[in-house]
C-alpha positions in Angstrom: 1.2 -1.9 -3.1 4.6 -3.4 -2.8 6.0 -5.7 -5.6 3.4 -4.8 -8.2 0.4 -6.9 -8.9 0.5 -10.1 -11.0 -1.6 -10.7 -13.9 -2.8 -13.7 -16.1 -0.1 -12.7 -18.3 2.7 -12.4 -15.8 5.6 -14.8 -16.7 6.0 -17.4 -13.9 7.7 -20.9 -13.9 8.1 -23.9 -11.8 12.1 -24.3 -10.6 12.5 -26.8 -13.5 11.2 -24.5 -16.2 7.8 -25.3 -16.7 5.2 -22.6 -17.4 2.8 -21.7 -14.6 -0.7 -20.9 -16.1 -2.9 -18.7 -14.0 -6.8 -19.1 -14.5 -8.5 -16.1 -13.0 -11.8 -17.1 -11.4 -13.3 -13.5 -11.8 -11.2 -10.8 -13.4 -12.4 -7.5 -11.4 -9.0 -5.7 -11.6 -6.9 -5.5 -15.0 -3.5 -4.1 -15.7 -2.8 -3.4 -19.2 -5.5 -5.5 -20.4 -4.9 -8.7 -18.4 -6.9 -9.8 -15.1 -5.2 -9.2 -11.8 -4.6 -12.8 -10.2 -5.5 -13.9 -6.8 -4.4 -16.6 -4.1 -7.7 -18.4 -4.5 -7.4 -18.6 -8.7 -6.4 -21.8 -10.1 -2.6 -22.3 -11.3 -1.6 -25.2 -13.4 2.1 -25.9 -14.5 2.7 -27.2 -18.0 5.9 -28.8 -19.5 7.7 -29.4 -16.2 10.6 -31.9 -17.2 11.4 -33.0 -13.5 11.8 -36.4 -13.0 14.6 -37.7 -10.5 13.6 -41.3 -10.0 10.0 -41.6 -11.0 8.1 -39.2 -13.1 7.0 -36.5 -10.9 6.9 -33.3 -12.7 5.1 -30.1 -11.2 1.4 -29.9 -12.0 -0.1 -27.2 -9.7 0.8 -24.2 -7.4 -0.5 -23.2 -4.0 0.2 -20.0 -2.7 1.4 -19.4 0.7 1.9 -15.6 0.8 -0.1 -12.9 -0.9 -0.6 -9.3 -0.6 -1.7 -8.1 2.8 -3.0 -4.8 1.3 -4.8 -5.5 -1.9 -7.8 -7.7 -2.4 -10.6 -8.6 -5.1 -13.7 -10.2 -4.1 -12.5 -11.1 -0.5 -9.3 -13.0 -2.1 -5.8 -11.9 -1.4 -4.1 -10.3 -4.6 -0.7 -11.6 -5.8 2.5 -9.4 -6.0 6.1 -10.1 -6.9 6.7 -10.5 -3.2 4.1 -13.2 -3.0 5.4 -16.9 -2.5 3.8 -20.1 -4.1 4.9 -23.4 -4.1 4.6 -26.2 -7.0 3.4 -29.7 -6.2 3.5 -32.9 -8.2 0.4 -35.0 -8.9 0.8 -37.0 -5.8 1.0 -33.8 -3.7 4.9 -34.0 -3.4 6.3 -30.4 -2.8 8.6 -29.5 -5.8 9.9 -26.2 -5.2 9.0 -22.4 -5.4 7.4 -20.5 -8.2 9.8 -18.2 -10.1 8.1 -15.0 -10.9 9.8 -13.7 -14.1 8.0 -10.7 -15.2 4.8 -8.4 -14.5 3.0 -5.4 -15.4 2.9 -2.1 -13.5 -0.3 -0.2 -15.0 -3.5 -0.8 -13.0 -7.2 -0.2 -14.3 -10.5 -1.1 -12.9 -13.2 -3.0 -15.0 
């Protein structure tokens, strides 16, 4: 699978340095003990300092491009090649998710 799977322990941030937290819906595949994450899971952003005019920090993530080859329970798996966008509380687009690091060992559960 190109790019390697993302897990709940993958380090991801919003473009302003806030931490993206993945909340897996159903951990079917794990990598080094961490559940793989999918486009349909919940993603929250914590600690985004972005406030250009009015406070509008990043609060959530929506994935636009997921893996075309891997899936879990019908949902597309996320890889290093996936593209996600951060949104503020009012739905304003804030920028792309930055994927910092991931795991490479895959095990089934």
